[in-house]
Residue, then its C-alpha position, 0 to 999 in steps of 0.5 A: m500500500a502506498t504511503h503519503t509523504p508530506s511535502t517540505m512545505t507541509r512540514v514547515l507549516a506544521i511548525p507553530e513558530l514558523l507558522d506564526m511568523v508567516f501569519q504576522f506578515l499577512d493582512d487581516a483578510s488573509n488571517a481571517s481566511n487562515a482561521r477557517v483552514s484547521k483547528q491549529w491554524s484557527e488558534m494561531a490566526l485568531d491570536v494574530l488577528w486580535k492581538e492588536v485592536s484599533n477598531l472597537h466597533r469590530l471588537f464589540g460587534l462580536l457581542t451583538p450588532l451595532e447600528k448607527s444612531s441619529s447622532g452619528s455614533y453607534k449603539f447596540t441593537r439590543p441589551l447584552e445577555p450572558s450568552d453574548w459574553s460566552r460567545f465573546e470569551p474566545y476573543r477577549r483573551r487574545v487582545r494584547k493591545l487596545s488603541y482607540r482614537a475617536s477622532k480617527t475612526r469612522h465608527v465612533l461609539h455612543h457612550s451607552v455602549f460603554d455603559d452597557i458593557a460595564r453593566s452586563r459584563t460577567s467578568l471584571d476584566i474585559l480584556p484580561n491579557m491586555h498589556s497596552l492601552q492607548w486612549e484618545a476619547t472621552l476619558t471616563p469610558c476607558v476605566i472599564f479596560m483598566h486592570k492590574n496586567v496593563k503595563s503601558l498606558a497612553l492617555h490623550l487628555p482633553t481640555d475639559l479636565s473635569n473628570a481627569n482627577r477621577v480617572f487618575d484615581d482609577v489609574i492608581a487603583r486599577m493599574p498599579n503595575v504600569s511601567q510606561l506612562d504616556l500623557r498627551f495634551e495641548f495646554s499648560i502643564l500647570e493646569i494638571e501638574a499636581d495630579i500628574i505628580r500624584v500619579i507618578s509618585r504612586l506608580t512605583n513601577l514606572r520605567r518610562i514617562i513620556l510628556p509633551r514638550f515644555c512640560l518637565t517642570t521643576n516640581l515634576a522633575t523633583s517628583a520623578s527623581r524619587l522613582k527608583n525604577l525610572q529609566t527614561l524621561e522624555f518628550q516627543y515631537y509628534d503632533y499627537q503628543g501635544r505641546g505645553n507652554p514654554e514659560d512653564i519650564t523657566d527657572f528649572e531648579p529641581k530639588l535633588s537628594e541622594n540617590s536621585f534618578p538611580s536608574l535613569y539613563d535616557l533623558s530628554m528635556t526642553i530647557t535652556l542650555e544654561d539651566g541644563i548646565k546647572f542641572l547636570t552640575m548640581p549635587f546628586s544629578p543623574s550620573n548614569l545617563t547614556m542618552l541626553h537630548l536638550d531642546s532649548p526654547a532660546i537661541e543659544p550663543p555658541v559660548t553657552i553650547s561650549r560650556l555645556i559640552q565642557t561639563l559632559p566628560v565629568a557630569c556624564p561619563l557614560l554618555k553614548s548619544l547627545n542631541l543639542f537643539s537651539f531654537v531657530d526662527p525661520g521667519v527672521k532674515l539673519p545677517a552674515p555671521g561672525k566667527e563668534d556667532c558660529v559653533t567651531i571646532d573649539t566648541l566641539r573638541p571636548l566631545l572627543k574626550c567622551p570615550n563612549l560617545t557614538s552619536f551627536e546631533l546639533e541644531h543652530h540658527y547659524p552654520v557650523h564654522l568648520k574647515l577641512e582640517d577641522v573635519e579631518e581632526i574630528a574624523t581621525s579622533w572619533p573613529s567609533v562614531e556611528s551617527l553625526v549630524l552637524n546642523t544640516q538646516p541652519v536658518y542662515m543658508e547662504h554660505t558654508d566653507l565645507t564642500l563635498r571634500a568634507l565627506i572623504p575624512f569620514a569615509r576614510h577614518c569612521p568605519k562604523l558611521r551609519m548616519l552623517g549630516l553636514f551643511l555643504n556647499a556642493t555648487t563648487a568644483d572643489f571636489p575630486a573629479a568623478g573620472p574612472a581613475s579617481a573611483y579607485q583612489l577615494p575611500h568608501f563608506r562601509a556602513l553609511r545608510c543615510l547622508a543628511v544634507g538638509v538645505s545644502l547648496i547645490e547647482e548641478d545634480g549630475p556631478v554631485s551624483l557622480f561623486l557620491s556614487q564613488i564613496c557611498p554604499l549601494n543602499c545609502e539614502i540622501e535626506s534633504g529638507v527641514n523639520w522646523d516648526c511648521t506653525m511658525p512663519f517662513l521667509e518667502e525668499a528662503v522657501d523659494a531657495m529651499h524648494v530649488r535645492f530640494e528638487k536638485w537633491t531629490k534628483v541626486e537621490e534618484l540617480l545615486p542608486l543606479l550610479t552606485r551600482l555601476r560603480i560597484e560593477e566597474r570596481e568588480r571588473a577592475r578587480l578581475l582585470k587586475e587579478e588576470v594581469q597579476d596571473l599573467r605576470i606570475r606566469t611570465e616570470v616563471l617561464m622567464d626563470k625556466f628559460a634562464l635556468n636552461g640557458t635557452a634563448i627566447d626567440g619568438c612568441i611564448t605560449l602560456 
């Protein structure tokens, strides 16, 4: 009797771990079909299908259908019964992450839906295995999803804070194990500072706190310093994160005590650099920082930037990543800078004394004033650098001393460099010719993935593309543009200049992959030709030696 031997594909798909990896890459429609293949596939496909839920209408539709009301929101068509919850049971335990953004969904739920669920549920924890909750809607309904297994909480706070105090009480009582707290709002932190301090002081397992910009006040920092497990204290630039009032973070002087911030290693703050210097040098300041991001609401003079950098080797000896952002105003026409207005090599030189630093980014309204020999010093002194962005988008964008030649020292001396950003003058002829001979003489970036040029000057995209194809790897991206605050006015002439430059740099980005691929093929052909010539040379020398030993004169051609 013939026996059936399973195919290789069948045996592979019988391995649960591999099958789960396949399902993770499929869309919901495909996994819905997979759930009907077999019992094994059904369990795994449903786990993937309901792991992350962003559509509460679809989730609660498993209980009973919902219909659109006259107000435009959705309600249950009938009262919920115990049998509905029995049918819901296989699905609710699969949900790991719930995200509800009422402003982004087409199916806004009526408040009666949440009331019906709270009243009829047969178990206190509706989604017992959920560990992440993101909520952007009326605050009160989110309480029904709170339980002790939630580890990550993101709340968008409305301007109407009448119910916020009660919701924060529920957070403390129902979710004591939260380790990540993400608060998003568009108002002054002072309106809710006391409530936030009360929450973070009670959530002792907090490891990460995320706030909008301009919200880390003196009192909030003082309270956060007492959290033994806090590892990350940061803000985000995303629009959904919101924004506070810059006036709230003036005179930043938290009261620190012994063992303040014992576990903190990642710190992001929107404070002036002068306040940053005071904070980093005060007694009991965090000394284990490996990542530091300071975004100043003021236009910082280079002398202050220099003083801050000089404090880092002692204040933050473990520092690996440093970002320093000075306020820029794209609506102001700046005069030509003097040397004292720009960051120079003297400003940056103390960074070279930070033994663990591998990433640095700087933003300033004037270009960094560097010569080619300064770039050579940075590259030779900092071979371990992995990311370096030196003010690619200054407001004053008419001139820079750095040409494309400034890329060569980094290609030669920095083998780990993955991200490089410079404000360049690519309009001059002051870079090596892009001819065939130069392609074998120039060093090549080994790990570069992104070359950020910001608002760099450029006239001809062709020669620039040819040059970059000689030193950049195949998958290197060219990043141009600005990330200035779009709510601020821009100078019309600056917008016109940037538009022209961005078009040319976009053309460079389009040409570069093709030209780089041609360069690689060209180098490979040259390598093979060199090997062939070397082989012929060796054969010739062997034959010449043979004839010389035999005393035979060479007359005519020799067949190799």
